[in-house]
TORKOL-4160 file (C-alpha; in steps of 0.2 Angstrom, whole numbers, padded with zeros to 4 digits, m for minus):
199
<pt num="1" X="0139" Y="0737" Z="0361"/>
<pt num="2" X="0146" Y="0727" Z="0345"/>
<pt num="3" X="0157" Y="0713" Z="0352"/>
<pt num="4" X="0158" Y="0705" Z="0335"/>
<pt num="5" X="0162" Y="0707" Z="0314"/>
<pt num="6" X="0164" Y="0695" Z="0300"/>
<pt num="7" X="0167" Y="0699" Z="0285"/>
<pt num="8" X="0178" Y="0703" Z="0270"/>
<pt num="9" X="0194" Y="0715" Z="0276"/>
<pt num="10" X="0196" Y="0726" Z="0261"/>
<pt num="11" X="0211" Y="0740" Z="0271"/>
<pt num="12" X="0224" Y="0737" Z="0280"/>
<pt num="13" X="0231" Y="0755" Z="0284"/>
<pt num="14" X="0239" Y="0752" Z="0304"/>
<pt num="15" X="0232" Y="0753" Z="0315"/>
<pt num="16" X="0218" Y="0756" Z="0305"/>
<pt num="17" X="0207" Y="0740" Z="0293"/>
<pt num="18" X="0189" Y="0743" Z="0286"/>
<pt num="19" X="0180" Y="0728" Z="0287"/>
<pt num="20" X="0163" Y="0725" Z="0274"/>
<pt num="21" X="0150" Y="0715" Z="0282"/>
<pt num="22" X="0135" Y="0714" Z="0270"/>
<pt num="23" X="0139" Y="0732" Z="0263"/>
<pt num="24" X="0143" Y="0743" Z="0278"/>
<pt num="25" X="0161" Y="0746" Z="0278"/>
<pt num="26" X="0168" Y="0748" Z="0296"/>
<pt num="27" X="0181" Y="0756" Z="0300"/>
<pt num="28" X="0190" Y="0749" Z="0316"/>
<pt num="29" X="0206" Y="0752" Z="0325"/>
<pt num="30" X="0219" Y="0736" Z="0331"/>
<pt num="31" X="0234" Y="0735" Z="0342"/>
<pt num="32" X="0247" Y="0728" Z="0330"/>
<pt num="33" X="0249" Y="0712" Z="0339"/>
<pt num="34" X="0235" Y="0709" Z="0328"/>
<pt num="35" X="0239" Y="0718" Z="0315"/>
<pt num="36" X="0256" Y="0708" Z="0310"/>
<pt num="37" X="0242" Y="0693" Z="0310"/>
<pt num="38" X="0228" Y="0699" Z="0298"/>
<pt num="39" X="0226" Y="0691" Z="0284"/>
<pt num="40" X="0227" Y="0699" Z="0267"/>
<pt num="41" X="0214" Y="0709" Z="0260"/>
<pt num="42" X="0200" Y="0702" Z="0249"/>
<pt num="43" X="0200" Y="0689" Z="0263"/>
<pt num="44" X="0186" Y="0684" Z="0277"/>
<pt num="45" X="0192" Y="0691" Z="0295"/>
<pt num="46" X="0179" Y="0691" Z="0311"/>
<pt num="47" X="0189" Y="0700" Z="0326"/>
<pt num="48" X="0183" Y="0703" Z="0344"/>
<pt num="49" X="0178" Y="0719" Z="0345"/>
<pt num="50" X="0176" Y="0735" Z="0360"/>
<pt num="51" X="0165" Y="0750" Z="0354"/>
<pt num="52" X="0171" Y="0767" Z="0361"/>
<pt num="53" X="0160" Y="0781" Z="0364"/>
<pt num="54" X="0162" Y="0797" Z="0370"/>
<pt num="55" X="0153" Y="0816" Z="0368"/>
<pt num="56" X="0163" Y="0819" Z="0352"/>
<pt num="57" X="0167" Y="0803" Z="0345"/>
<pt num="58" X="0161" Y="0782" Z="0342"/>
<pt num="59" X="0177" Y="0773" Z="0340"/>
<pt num="60" X="0177" Y="0757" Z="0337"/>
<pt num="61" X="0193" Y="0745" Z="0342"/>
<pt num="62" X="0195" Y="0724" Z="0335"/>
<pt num="63" X="0205" Y="0711" Z="0341"/>
<pt num="64" X="0211" Y="0692" Z="0335"/>
<pt num="65" X="0210" Y="0684" Z="0352"/>
<pt num="66" X="0197" Y="0685" Z="0366"/>
<pt num="67" X="0213" Y="0689" Z="0378"/>
<pt num="68" X="0220" Y="0705" Z="0367"/>
<pt num="69" X="0203" Y="0714" Z="0371"/>
<pt num="70" X="0200" Y="0707" Z="0389"/>
<pt num="71" X="0218" Y="0715" Z="0392"/>
<pt num="72" X="0214" Y="0730" Z="0381"/>
<pt num="73" X="0199" Y="0731" Z="0395"/>
<pt num="74" X="0207" Y="0732" Z="0409"/>
<pt num="75" X="0219" Y="0743" Z="0404"/>
<pt num="76" X="0207" Y="0757" Z="0401"/>
<pt num="77" X="0200" Y="0754" Z="0415"/>
<pt num="78" X="0217" Y="0764" Z="0425"/>
<pt num="79" X="0216" Y="0779" Z="0427"/>
<pt num="80" X="0224" Y="0790" Z="0416"/>
<pt num="81" X="0225" Y="0777" Z="0401"/>
<pt num="82" X="0212" Y="0778" Z="0389"/>
<pt num="83" X="0207" Y="0768" Z="0373"/>
<pt num="84" X="0225" Y="0775" Z="0360"/>
<pt num="85" X="0236" Y="0773" Z="0374"/>
<pt num="86" X="0229" Y="0754" Z="0377"/>
<pt num="87" X="0231" Y="0751" Z="0359"/>
<pt num="88" X="0250" Y="0759" Z="0362"/>
<pt num="89" X="0253" Y="0747" Z="0376"/>
<pt num="90" X="0247" Y="0731" Z="0367"/>
<pt num="91" X="0255" Y="0737" Z="0348"/>
<pt num="92" X="0273" Y="0739" Z="0361"/>
<pt num="93" X="0269" Y="0724" Z="0369"/>
<pt num="94" X="0262" Y="0706" Z="0366"/>
<pt num="95" X="0249" Y="0700" Z="0382"/>
<pt num="96" X="0260" Y="0687" Z="0385"/>
<pt num="97" X="0274" Y="0703" Z="0388"/>
<pt num="98" X="0263" Y="0713" Z="0395"/>
<pt num="99" X="0258" Y="0700" Z="0410"/>
<pt num="100" X="0277" Y="0696" Z="0412"/>
<pt num="101" X="0281" Y="0713" Z="0412"/>
<pt num="102" X="0267" Y="0716" Z="0427"/>
<pt num="103" X="0273" Y="0698" Z="0435"/>
<pt num="104" X="0288" Y="0705" Z="0436"/>
<pt num="105" X="0283" Y="0722" Z="0439"/>
<pt num="106" X="0299" Y="0730" Z="0426"/>
<pt num="107" X="0294" Y="0746" Z="0423"/>
<pt num="108" X="0308" Y="0750" Z="0414"/>
<pt num="109" X="0299" Y="0740" Z="0401"/>
<pt num="110" X="0282" Y="0752" Z="0401"/>
<pt num="111" X="0291" Y="0768" Z="0400"/>
<pt num="112" X="0295" Y="0767" Z="0385"/>
<pt num="113" X="0277" Y="0769" Z="0376"/>
<pt num="114" X="0272" Y="0783" Z="0371"/>
<pt num="115" X="0263" Y="0795" Z="0382"/>
<pt num="116" X="0268" Y="0784" Z="0397"/>
<pt num="117" X="0279" Y="0790" Z="0410"/>
<pt num="118" X="0287" Y="0782" Z="0426"/>
<pt num="119" X="0271" Y="0785" Z="0436"/>
<pt num="120" X="0259" Y="0779" Z="0425"/>
<pt num="121" X="0270" Y="0763" Z="0425"/>
<pt num="122" X="0271" Y="0760" Z="0443"/>
<pt num="123" X="0248" Y="0762" Z="0442"/>
<pt num="124" X="0248" Y="0749" Z="0426"/>
<pt num="125" X="0261" Y="0738" Z="0434"/>
<pt num="126" X="0255" Y="0737" Z="0451"/>
<pt num="127" X="0232" Y="0738" Z="0445"/>
<pt num="128" X="0233" Y="0722" Z="0434"/>
<pt num="129" X="0244" Y="0713" Z="0446"/>
<pt num="130" X="0233" Y="0697" Z="0444"/>
<pt num="131" X="0219" Y="0704" Z="0431"/>
<pt num="132" X="0227" Y="0697" Z="0414"/>
<pt num="133" X="0221" Y="0682" Z="0407"/>
<pt num="134" X="0234" Y="0667" Z="0405"/>
<pt num="135" X="0236" Y="0664" Z="0390"/>
<pt num="136" X="0244" Y="0652" Z="0378"/>
<pt num="137" X="0253" Y="0660" Z="0362"/>
<pt num="138" X="0240" Y="0663" Z="0348"/>
<pt num="139" X="0237" Y="0653" Z="0334"/>
<pt num="140" X="0239" Y="0660" Z="0319"/>
<pt num="141" X="0220" Y="0666" Z="0310"/>
<pt num="142" X="0229" Y="0674" Z="0293"/>
<pt num="143" X="0244" Y="0675" Z="0285"/>
<pt num="144" X="0254" Y="0691" Z="0289"/>
<pt num="145" X="0263" Y="0702" Z="0280"/>
<pt num="146" X="0263" Y="0714" Z="0263"/>
<pt num="147" X="0278" Y="0711" Z="0257"/>
<pt num="148" X="0274" Y="0713" Z="0240"/>
<pt num="149" X="0267" Y="0733" Z="0243"/>
<pt num="150" X="0282" Y="0743" Z="0236"/>
<pt num="151" X="0296" Y="0749" Z="0247"/>
<pt num="152" X="0289" Y="0766" Z="0245"/>
<pt num="153" X="0272" Y="0764" Z="0251"/>
<pt num="154" X="0278" Y="0750" Z="0263"/>
<pt num="155" X="0285" Y="0766" Z="0271"/>
<pt num="156" X="0273" Y="0779" Z="0273"/>
<pt num="157" X="0260" Y="0765" Z="0281"/>
<pt num="158" X="0276" Y="0761" Z="0293"/>
<pt num="159" X="0279" Y="0776" Z="0297"/>
<pt num="160" X="0261" Y="0782" Z="0296"/>
<pt num="161" X="0257" Y="0768" Z="0309"/>
<pt num="162" X="0271" Y="0773" Z="0323"/>
<pt num="163" X="0265" Y="0790" Z="0321"/>
<pt num="164" X="0248" Y="0786" Z="0329"/>
<pt num="165" X="0254" Y="0775" Z="0341"/>
<pt num="166" X="0261" Y="0791" Z="0348"/>
<pt num="167" X="0279" Y="0793" Z="0342"/>
<pt num="168" X="0288" Y="0807" Z="0337"/>
<pt num="169" X="0292" Y="0810" Z="0317"/>
<pt num="170" X="0310" Y="0807" Z="0324"/>
<pt num="171" X="0308" Y="0792" Z="0337"/>
<pt num="172" X="0299" Y="0787" Z="0323"/>
<pt num="173" X="0311" Y="0791" Z="0306"/>
<pt num="174" X="0325" Y="0788" Z="0316"/>
<pt num="175" X="0320" Y="0765" Z="0321"/>
<pt num="176" X="0316" Y="0764" Z="0303"/>
<pt num="177" X="0334" Y="0768" Z="0299"/>
<pt num="178" X="0339" Y="0750" Z="0299"/>
<pt num="179" X="0326" Y="0745" Z="0289"/>
<pt num="180" X="0331" Y="0734" Z="0276"/>
<pt num="181" X="0321" Y="0738" Z="0260"/>
<pt num="182" X="0308" Y="0731" Z="0250"/>
<pt num="183" X="0302" Y="0727" Z="0267"/>
<pt num="184" X="0284" Y="0721" Z="0272"/>
<pt num="185" X="0273" Y="0733" Z="0282"/>
<pt num="186" X="0270" Y="0721" Z="0298"/>
<pt num="187" X="0287" Y="0716" Z="0295"/>
<pt num="188" X="0291" Y="0735" Z="0297"/>
<pt num="189" X="0282" Y="0739" Z="0311"/>
<pt num="190" X="0286" Y="0724" Z="0320"/>
<pt num="191" X="0307" Y="0729" Z="0318"/>
<pt num="192" X="0303" Y="0746" Z="0320"/>
<pt num="193" X="0294" Y="0746" Z="0335"/>
<pt num="194" X="0308" Y="0732" Z="0342"/>
<pt num="195" X="0323" Y="0746" Z="0340"/>
<pt num="196" X="0309" Y="0758" Z="0348"/>
<pt num="197" X="0309" Y="0745" Z="0365"/>
<pt num="198" X="0327" Y="0744" Z="0364"/>
<pt num="199" X="0329" Y="0766" Z="0364"/>
């Protein structure tokens, strides 16, 4: 089991990143909650990880905080919630927001996440009760945002990230219509996810 990775961040293609560790490049999938706080490519990074081994694939998931990983591990224990949906949950809601939704049993916040219907949302809220880590807001470990990127590249990355999280192309493009020109990838994804949560 790979539990932690420390190295140099090479690429950010949400929700995937590439980290160089001693000359070996590790591809990791990260939730948007982690992606927003990543440093710029070329900078050092340390992530806690979770390895998912299936017959057809080995997938490595990375998190900036232990609370995110603990929440991810609780999510994938729930019947009907796989790693992809768990990643989408942590991309749509922070650990604090998810804990709040669980405490208030707010099904409405959960069903807005792609891949989760009403029954799964109800089961998720029930099964997570009392199991989520209680945390203070996490300190940011690196500079977020990549506003220096050309707008068309940012738009493409934002769209790809939303599609990878399970939103349809129509939903993703609809959420992107209100984004200001020249917005960075991290800010754009955050704004688009907020728009989708309201819709």
